[in-house]
C-alpha positions in Angstrom: 199.8 160.1 123.3 198.5 157.4 120.9 201.6 155.1 121.2 199.9 152.9 123.9 197.0 152.4 121.5 199.4 151.3 118.8 201.1 148.9 121.2 197.8 147.4 122.4 196.8 146.8 118.8 199.9 144.8 118.2 199.4 142.9 121.4 195.9 142.1 120.4 197.1 140.5 117.2 196.1 143.3 114.8 198.8 143.4 112.1 199.1 147.2 112.0 202.3 148.6 110.5 204.2 151.8 111.4 203.1 153.3 108.0 199.4 152.8 108.9 200.0 154.2 112.4 201.7 157.3 110.9 198.8 157.7 108.5 196.4 157.7 111.4 198.4 160.4 113.2 198.4 162.5 110.1 194.7 162.3 109.9 194.3 163.3 113.5 196.7 166.2 113.0 194.6 167.6 110.1 191.6 167.7 112.4 189.4 165.1 110.5 187.5 164.4 113.8 187.0 166.8 116.7 185.1 165.9 119.9 183.4 163.0 118.1 184.0 159.6 119.7 182.3 157.7 117.0 184.2 159.6 114.3 187.5 158.9 116.1 186.7 155.2 116.4 185.9 154.8 112.7 188.9 156.9 111.6 191.3 154.7 113.6 189.6 151.6 112.4 189.8 152.7 108.7 193.5 153.6 109.0 194.7 150.6 110.9 192.5 147.6 110.1 192.8 146.1 106.6 191.1 142.7 107.2 187.6 142.3 108.5 188.7 139.3 110.5 190.6 141.7 112.8 187.7 144.0 113.6 186.9 142.3 116.8 190.5 142.4 118.0 190.6 146.1 117.1 187.5 146.7 119.2 189.1 145.0 122.2 192.3 147.0 121.9 190.4 150.2 121.5 188.3 149.5 124.6 191.4 148.6 126.6 193.3 151.8 125.6 190.5 154.3 126.1 188.8 152.8 129.1 188.0 155.5 131.6 187.3 158.4 129.3 183.7 158.2 130.4 184.8 158.9 133.9 185.6 162.5 133.1 183.1 164.7 134.9 180.6 166.8 133.0 182.0 170.0 134.6 185.5 169.2 133.4 184.2 168.6 129.9 182.3 171.9 129.9 185.5 173.8 130.9 187.6 172.0 128.3 185.5 171.9 125.2 182.4 173.2 123.6 179.9 170.3 123.9 177.9 169.4 120.8 174.1 169.9 121.2 173.4 166.2 120.7 175.6 165.3 123.7 173.7 167.8 125.9 170.4 166.3 124.8 171.6 162.9 125.8 172.6 164.2 129.2 168.8 164.6 129.8 168.5 160.9 129.8 166.1 160.0 132.5 167.0 157.5 135.3 164.0 156.6 137.4 163.8 155.0 140.8 162.2 151.6 141.3 159.1 153.3 142.8 158.8 155.6 139.8 159.2 152.6 137.4 156.5 150.7 139.2 154.0 153.5 138.5 154.5 153.3 134.8 152.2 150.7 133.3 152.4 149.0 129.9 149.9 149.9 127.2 148.4 146.5 127.2 149.8 144.2 124.5 151.6 144.2 121.2 148.6 145.0 119.0 147.6 148.0 121.2 151.2 149.2 121.3 151.5 149.2 117.5 148.1 150.8 117.0 149.0 153.6 119.4 152.4 154.2 117.7 150.6 154.6 114.3 148.3 157.2 115.8 151.2 159.1 117.4 153.1 159.2 114.1 150.1 160.7 112.4 149.5 163.3 115.1 153.0 164.4 116.1 154.4 167.4 114.3 157.6 168.4 116.4 160.3 167.1 118.6 159.5 166.2 122.3 161.6 165.5 125.3 160.8 164.3 128.8 157.1 163.6 128.3 154.9 160.6 128.8 153.0 160.6 125.5 154.8 161.7 122.4 157.7 160.1 120.5 160.8 161.7 122.1 163.7 161.4 124.5 164.2 161.2 128.2 160.6 160.5 129.2 158.2 157.7 130.2 156.4 157.4 126.8 156.4 153.9 125.3 158.0 155.4 122.1 161.4 157.0 121.8 164.9 156.8 123.4 166.8 157.3 126.6 163.8 157.1 128.9 162.0 154.2 130.6 158.9 152.2 129.9 158.3 148.6 130.8 157.0 147.8 127.3 158.1 150.2 124.7 159.4 150.7 121.1 162.9 152.0 121.0 163.5 154.6 118.2 166.8 156.5 117.7 168.8 155.0 120.5 172.2 153.4 119.9 172.0 150.5 122.3 169.8 148.8 124.9 169.8 150.1 128.5 166.8 148.7 130.4 166.2 145.8 127.8 162.4 146.5 128.0 161.7 147.3 124.3 159.5 144.9 122.5 160.5 146.3 119.1 163.6 148.3 118.0 163.5 150.6 115.0 167.2 151.3 114.7 169.8 150.0 112.4 172.5 148.5 114.6 175.9 147.0 113.7 177.0 143.7 115.1 180.5 142.2 114.7 181.4 138.6 113.7 182.5 136.1 116.2 186.3 135.6 116.4 187.0 131.9 115.6 190.7 132.1 116.7 190.0 132.5 120.4 192.0 130.0 122.4 191.4 130.8 126.1 189.3 128.1 127.7 188.5 126.3 124.4 190.4 123.1 125.4 187.7 121.8 127.8 185.0 122.7 125.3 186.8 120.7 122.6 186.8 117.7 125.0 183.0 118.0 125.5 182.4 118.4 121.7 184.4 115.2 121.0 181.4 113.1 122.2 179.8 114.0 118.8 182.5 112.3 116.8 181.7 109.8 114.1 184.9 108.6 112.4 185.0 107.8 108.7 187.7 107.4 106.0 187.4 109.6 102.9 189.6 111.4 100.5 193.2 110.8 99.2 195.5 108.1 100.6 197.3 110.0 103.3 197.9 107.5 106.1 200.2 104.4 106.4 198.2 101.2 106.6 200.6 99.2 108.8 198.6 96.0 109.0 198.0 96.1 105.2 201.7 96.7 104.5 202.8 93.8 106.7 200.3 91.5 105.0 201.2 92.5 101.5 204.9 92.3 102.2 204.5 88.7 103.5 202.5 87.7 100.5 204.7 89.2 97.8 208.1 88.6 99.4 209.2 92.3 99.1 208.3 95.6 100.8 204.8 96.5 99.6 203.8 99.8 101.3 200.0 100.3 101.6 198.2 103.5 102.5 194.7 104.4 103.2 192.5 107.5 103.6 193.0 109.3 106.9 190.1 109.1 109.3 188.1 112.3 109.8 185.2 113.3 112.0 182.3 112.7 109.6 179.7 114.6 111.7 178.1 117.5 109.8 177.2 120.5 112.1 175.1 123.5 111.3 175.5 126.4 113.8 173.0 129.3 114.2 174.4 132.1 116.4 172.2 134.8 118.1 174.2 138.0 117.8 173.9 141.5 119.3 171.7 142.9 122.0 171.6 140.9 125.2 174.0 138.4 123.7 176.8 141.0 124.0 177.0 139.9 127.7 178.0 136.4 126.6 180.3 137.2 123.7 183.5 135.6 125.3 182.0 132.2 126.0 180.3 132.0 122.6 183.6 132.9 120.8 185.3 130.1 122.8 182.6 127.7 121.6 182.9 128.8 118.0 186.7 128.5 118.1 186.5 125.0 119.5 183.8 123.9 117.0 185.9 125.2 114.1 188.8 123.0 115.0 186.8 120.0 116.0 184.4 119.6 113.0 185.5 119.3 109.4 182.0 119.8 108.1 180.8 122.9 109.8 178.5 125.7 108.5 177.4 128.7 110.5 174.9 131.5 110.2 173.8 134.5 112.4 170.4 135.6 113.5 169.1 138.1 116.0 166.9 137.0 119.0 164.8 134.4 117.1 165.0 132.6 113.7 162.9 134.4 111.0 162.8 134.4 107.2 166.5 135.6 106.8 169.9 134.8 108.2 173.4 136.0 107.3 177.1 135.0 107.4 178.7 138.4 107.8 177.3 140.9 110.4 178.7 143.9 108.6 176.5 143.0 105.6 173.5 141.6 107.4 171.1 144.2 105.9 172.4 143.9 102.3 173.3 140.2 102.0 170.7 138.2 103.9 170.2 134.6 103.0 166.6 133.4 102.9 166.0 130.8 105.6 164.1 128.7 103.1 167.4 128.4 101.1 169.2 127.1 104.2 166.5 124.6 104.9 166.7 123.3 101.4 170.5 123.2 101.3 171.5 121.1 104.2 170.1 117.6 104.6 168.6 115.8 107.5 172.0 114.3 108.4 173.2 117.7 109.8 173.3 118.2 113.5 171.7 121.7 114.1 172.8 123.8 117.1 171.2 127.1 118.0 173.3 129.3 120.3 171.4 132.1 122.1 170.1 133.4 125.4 166.5 133.2 124.2 165.9 136.4 126.1 163.5 138.7 124.2 160.0 139.9 124.1 157.5 137.0 123.9 155.9 138.8 120.9 159.1 138.0 118.9 158.4 134.2 119.3 154.6 134.2 119.0 153.4 137.0 116.8 153.8 138.0 113.1 155.3 141.5 113.2 156.8 140.9 116.6 160.4 140.8 115.4 162.8 143.2 117.1 164.1 145.1 114.1 161.9 144.3 111.1 158.4 143.2 110.3 158.2 139.4 110.0 155.3 137.9 108.1 155.5 134.7 110.2 156.1 134.2 113.9 159.5 133.0 115.1 158.0 129.9 116.5 156.9 128.9 113.0 160.5 129.1 111.7 161.9 127.2 114.7 159.5 124.4 114.1 160.5 124.2 110.5 164.2 124.0 111.4 163.5 121.3 114.0 161.5 119.3 111.4 164.3 119.6 108.8 167.1 118.8 111.3 165.6 116.4 113.9 169.0 116.2 115.7 168.8 119.8 117.0 169.9 121.5 120.2 169.6 125.0 121.8 172.7 126.1 123.8 171.8 128.8 126.3 174.5 130.9 127.9 172.1 132.1 130.6 172.6 130.1 133.9 169.9 127.4 134.0 168.7 128.6 137.4 167.6 131.9 135.8 165.5 130.3 133.0 162.2 130.3 134.9 162.3 134.1 135.2 162.2 134.9 131.5 159.0 134.2 129.6 160.6 133.8 126.2 163.1 131.3 127.5 160.1 129.3 128.7 158.5 129.4 125.3 161.6 128.2 123.4 162.3 125.7 126.1 158.8 124.3 125.6 159.6 124.0 121.8 162.9 122.2 122.3 162.1 120.2 125.5 165.1 118.5 127.0 167.2 119.8 124.0 167.8 123.2 125.6 170.9 122.9 127.7 173.1 125.6 129.5 176.4 126.6 127.9 178.5 125.0 130.6 180.9 122.1 130.2 178.3 119.9 131.8 175.6 121.3 129.6 177.6 120.9 126.4 178.5 117.4 127.4 174.8 116.6 128.0 173.9 118.2 124.7 176.4 116.2 122.7 175.1 113.0 124.2 171.6 114.0 123.1 172.8 114.7 119.5 174.8 111.5 119.4 171.8 109.2 120.2 
């Protein structure tokens, strides 16, 4: 039954061998995972992926193979297996109508929200579900998971659903962008070429035809001359927003990343989440353990670098304006402060936004960051990238 999975992995470019596939089957036969989707995913990944660069390709093949499993009805599952308690709890997830959502009001600002959370943590002694006050699940309280509140703090929920949380206290895993994506990168490469600045450096690798003719004529014998090959001398620093709402734009961002990899010889990249703060990272699997201080990045790359931020700029406005407003950790300084420092260090900066430009006025945080960057926020379309490269090339 797992043969289509094996074939999809090979088609996706994951170099899985027959030996690895048989090891996976043996692990399944011994019952290492039972009725545990997450456990099955991690077991398959551990058995058949030996290089971190293939994790994204594995995820795509996994999704393509097992798409539709969620369509099995609850009654069919009840008849077939014994459902774990945690699954039954999540079935209580509350889906409210638009009228019910309109009746739920926000607590009244970030400071009030954090103050109330502190009090609830001190008072609450047991688990709650379906309520409107305590920290729990399936309710309308601002604190908890699998419920609804227009301005809440998400605790203990795997991923975003309504995208209303102003702060998330969960440790989430993001994956690195695949820089080998080829579909649709050709037109992006053409747009990026506007940023080229040719220079010659390095070893003698290219025939200097004019110099060879001149030297041969002067000396009376064939005198071959070479010169350093021309390279694009532009230095580019990329900052990628990763995870959360950016998951909707992963394909176009990977195409951009792949095109930039092939177009610029001097390219450095880092990841951040939602807004720039005191730490960035290169590998999403190690973002909690191997963060790089943003100050170090600011002091490493000179003013001659072209700095490009890639993100949807869609977040709580607190994440841009307030200390402590960051989505997943407590930031001592507001995101706006760090963005201004980056713009000061790299005056040739740009913000590429995958959200269609016509939708920008409807998100407050996009307006805030657009105000910071001015005309240097452009949409991630071919026209937008072309416009952005013209701005950077001034």
